[in-house]
Phi, psi and omega in degrees: 000143178259119187234144179233134177240125183230146172234128182192191184244136178292132181268351179201164172291145180293148175247138177249129178233142175276131177227096184065232179271002182246172174234145175241135178254118181250137175202164179248141180239129176267125179250116181260138180227140175247141174205170178252137178279184183303328181273000179088007179280139178287132179237131175252129182233139178242128175249142178254135179235128174280136180237142174224136183234120183267136177225137179289321182225287190285125178238029182299332180302333180298332179298336182261350181272083184248152179310133178094344178290141177267132181227157171240122182236148175233134180187193182258123181284149176223117178262147182220134175257146179205168179254128180289170180295345177263007177085007180276144176281127182231168175221157177219157181239134173229165179222133174272108189288128174257320181227145179219135175229144173271137183241140177278000000 
């Protein structure tokens, strides 16, 4: 199994959508990283990851997934390539959430 563990801050309130007999909870997580460039200057970089959590029935957890909340998620990563409206090749990362914890 290919597993990804992320800690970050929600960039928006979660959305719940019905998909057949299941529900999917969608939200975005901002992952901030600090590093030093060649000159030794501190650089802060933020990456955004789309997260989706599938539930057969109960989606109450979405009530707690609000913008600004810090979460720790574990799941299966999914990379996707696409062409931007300007014709540039881009990629995005999403994760199918298996486990979620709220972090203070």
